[in-house]
N, C-alpha and C positions, 0 to 999 in steps of 0.2 A: 278124168276128175269132174264131178259135178259141183259147181259153185252157185252158193247164194252169195248175194252182193248186197250188203245191207249199207245205205246210202248211195244215193246216185247222183252226186255233185260232181264237181269238177276233178277230184282226185279219182274218182269212180269210173269217169271217162278213160283215165291213163290205165286202170287196171283191165278195163274191158279191151282196149285195144293191145295190150300185153298179152292177157288171155289169148286172144286172137292168134299170137305167133308161135304158142304151143300147142303143137299135135295132141289130140286126146283130151283137151279140157273144154268145158263149154258152161255156160252159166244157166242155171235152170229156174231161177226166180229173183226178182228185186223187192228190196224192201225200202221205202221211203214214204213219209207222209205228206210230202210236197208232190202235187200232180205234175208241175213243170220239170222237176228234176226226174221223175220217172219216165217223163215223155222224150227227154234230153238222152236219158240212157236207152232208150229203144231205139231212137235214131242211131247212136252208136252203135247198137248191137247190129242193126240192119247193115250198117256201113263195114262192121269188122268181119260178122260171121254170115251174113246173106240174111235175105227176107224173112225165112221161117223163125230166125232168132229172136225177131221183134214181138212174136206171138207168145212168149213166155209170160207167166202170171206175175203179177206186182201186187204187194202187200203195203199195209200200211204200219205194221209193227210185226215185231220178232215173233211172238207167240202165234200170230195167225199163220206165218210162214211154216214155222215148224209143224203145225197141224196138217199142213196141207202140202208137203213138198218132201220129197226123198233127194238127200245129197249127202256130198262126201265133205265138202269143206265149205267156209263162210269167209269173205272178206268183208271186214268192218271199215267204212270209210265214212261214216256218219261223223257230225259234228264233235268236237272235243267234249264236251260237258254232258252228251249222251253215252259215252263209251261205257261207264260202269252199268249203267241201268240196261243196255243192250246187252251186255255181256252177261247178266247173270243167268238168263233162261239158257243161253248157247251153252255155258259152261257145265250144265247138267245133262248134256248130250255128248255123244262121243265125236262130235264133227272136229275136224280140224280147222282151228281159228288162225286167221292173219288179222291182227288188228292193228290198224293205222296210228302211228303216233300221233300225240303223246298216249300211253297207254291209258291214263286218267288226267283230270285237271288238278288233282290234289293228291298229296302223299297217302293220305288215309285212305281214299277210294283205291288207290294204286297197290298199297299194301294188301287190301283185302282181296283184290284181285290176285295177286300172288298167291295168296294162300288158299283161294280157290281152286288155284290151276295145280295145285299139288295131288299126285295120283291119278290126274284124270288120263283117260286112255287116248284121248286125240291129242294131235299136236298144238301148242300154243305157242304163236310167234308174234313179235311186236315190229311192225314196219318200219324200223330204222334203216331205211334203203340206201341210205347214203354210203354204207360199209361196201355196198355192191356196186358202185361206179368202178368200171375197170381201173382208169387210172389210180382211184381212192386204195382199190383193192390192192393194186402193185406197191402202191407206195406202203400200206400196212405190212405186207409181206416182207419187204425191203426192212422196215424198221425191226421187225420181230427176227429177222434173219440176221440182224447185227450188223448191217452195211453201216451205219453211222456211228457204231462203237455202242458205248454206253448212252442211253438217251438221257438227255439233261433237260432240255427245251422241246416245247410243241407249241406251235400258234397255228390257229387256224382263221381264216378271214371270209368273212361272205359280205359282199357290197353287191348289193342286189335292188331290186324294184319294191315297191311298196306292197303291203297285204292286198291280194285279190279280192274284188268283190265276190260275197257268197250270199246264199240265201237269207234274207234278211239282215244281211252284213252282221252276222253272229259273231265273227272274227274282230269287231272292233273294241271289244272289253274284255279286261282281264277276268271278269266273272263266268265268261264262256269259253275261254282259250286256257285258263290257268296263267295268263300273262305271256308275253313274248318270248321269255327267257325258257319258258316251258312249252309252249306253242310250237315255235319255230326252232329254239335253240337245242331243244331237247336231241335234235341229229348230232349236232355238234359235241355237246357233253358225252352222247354215247361214242363218238368215234375217239374223244379224248380217253374214255377208260377203257375201250376196245385196243388202242395204241400204246397207252402207258402201262395197262396190266397191273395195275396197284389200285388201291383204296383212296378216293378222294377224302381228303380232311377238313379242307375249309375252302369258302369261296369269297371272293370280294369282287363287286360288280358296281361300276359307274355307268349308269345309263338313264334316258328320259325319252319322252314324247316332244320331240323339238321341230319337227318339218310336217310329217304325214297327218292327214286327217283332221287336223286342226280345225278346218272350216266346216265338218260334217255335225250334223245334231241330230240325235234320237232320242225322240220324247223329251228334248231340252238338253240332254246329256252330252258331253263331248267325250269322243274316244279316249281311253287312257292307258293305250298298249304303247310300250316302249319301241321307238322306231331306230333306236343307234344305242350301243354299249360297247363298254371293254369289260370283260370279265376274266379273272385270273384264280384257277383252280391250282391248290397246292396237294399234291400225293404223298401218301405215306413211304415212298421209296425215294423221296426228294425230288422228282421230277415237277416242274412248275409248266402249267398249259395256259395259253392264253386265247380267248375269242374276241375278235374284233367284228363287231356286226355294225353294218349301215343300210338301212331300208330305205335309203334316198340317193342311191347311186347307179341308177339305172344305165348310165354310161360307161359302167366299168368294163374293161377289155375280159377279165377272168371275174366269174362270179364267186367262184370259190378259190381258194388256197390254202395249201397245207404246207407246214415248214417244220421239220423234226431237225434237231441239231444235237448230237452226241459228241463225245469225246475224239471220234476219229473223223467226222465227216457231218456236212449239211446235205439235207435231201429236202427237195421242193416238188410240189407238183400243181397244176393249175387245170380249173374247168371253166370253161369248155376246151381250152386248147389241146387236154390230154397230154401236156409238155411235162416231162418228170427230169429234174434236172440234179444230178447227183455231184457234189463239190467236196473231195477229199481234203482234209488239211494238207498244207504242203508247207515247208521252212520257208520264212521269209527271204524273197529273191528268187526264189526256184519259180518256174511256169507253174500255172495252173494247171490242173488234170479234170476240168470239169466235163462229164458226160451227160449228153442231152438224149432224150428218147422220147419219142411220141406212142401213146398208147391208144390205138385205134377202136373205134366202137363201129359194129354194122350199123349202115344206113338205115335199115328198118327199125331196128331197136331204138335208134336215135329219135327217128320219128314217132315212136310209138308213146313217148311221155316228154316229161320237162325235165327228168332227173338223170341226165346222160347215161340212159342205159339201165339206171340202179334198180328201176322197178321189175324189168324183164329178168335179170340175173337175180334179185331176191326171190322171184315167183320160182325160178328152177330151183333154188336151194331149198325153199318150201317145199317144193313138190318131192324133192330127195328124201327131206326128213318125214313128210308125211307117209312115203312109201316104205320107211325103215332103213333107206339107203346111208343116211347121213344123220348127224345130231342137229337138234334144234340151235341155230347159231345167235339168234337174238331171242332171249328168254324174257319172262314177265319180270324177273328179276332186275334183269337188264334196264327193261322199260321202267320200273321203279326207280333205279338207281338215277336215271337220265332225268325222271321228274324230281327226285330229290334235288340234284344239283340244279335244276333249272328254279326250283322253289326258293332254294337258298340264295341264287342270284337275284330274283325278284325280291326278295326280303332286304339282301344287301343294297341294292338300288334304290329302294324306299328309305331304309334306316340310315344309310351312308355309313355301314360298318362291315367288318367281315363277320362272315356267318360260319359256323362250324356245323358240318354235316351231324355231329352228334346232337345238336340242337332239335333236329327234326325226328328223332328216334323215339320210340313208344307211342 
């Protein structure tokens, strides 16, 4: 499988390392208008694939690479605000496309992409890789198999470090990212809909920019991205889900935690520990029947990225879909729904009110 890599910054480095773990895949072209990012990608190619790999051509735009390159697939890892325009010429080809999250920064742009993907010959996949962390995959399977009984509550927690430095610090402003609740939290809103398997109805978010980046200035402007929030999403099957985000919690033992509670049991999993805890309900006074299990991930897969193996396992699933062996697991419609929930959360945090998903239709 011959890949074009569009965008060669931080996330692209992870894709390079993971592609190197899969026999039969190679990168045949790079696209990025920033010379320093191209140079970084070529260093990574040399380290991962060997010296010859660093000699592949580099282009500054998608139109140029399409005119001069034969390929099978493309990975889009460019800044969020570029996704819509980058996708337009690619959607007119038969290339298999893996577009990093978020699909787009606005509901209107994401809706447009969904319409344009209909009837395409090539696979279209949105990079919601959190589903593919092995401990999270097992957690999802347990919930769907009814281990907790009828799911009633879902809580997702991410306590982590601030946003990293990107080229031009584009990720410091809502206008470029769609807002933190779209840029970062689309992962968790996608997990919610994947786990709950129902339609989100309303969103309430309390969030603000309280600690991070407040001393930074860009042409006199202060970054406006939310750095901590609580978000509640109500689903039409009665399940309520909550996301607890804090981006000034670098010292947390677990970066992500997922907790599902049904009428029969509670299920938890943590990242990076990989520890899954199953706690069935027992009558008062009887001994607890907790079961603990550690979900292991190969060391080379862990070393290839910052997402607990998710990028590697997502790549395998994408390749299966491209070969016709399996369905697309994260569709453009899934990407749009995550953007809608994130957009509703941004509105809710600013306007301090509940936002119905129906407000974003049309």
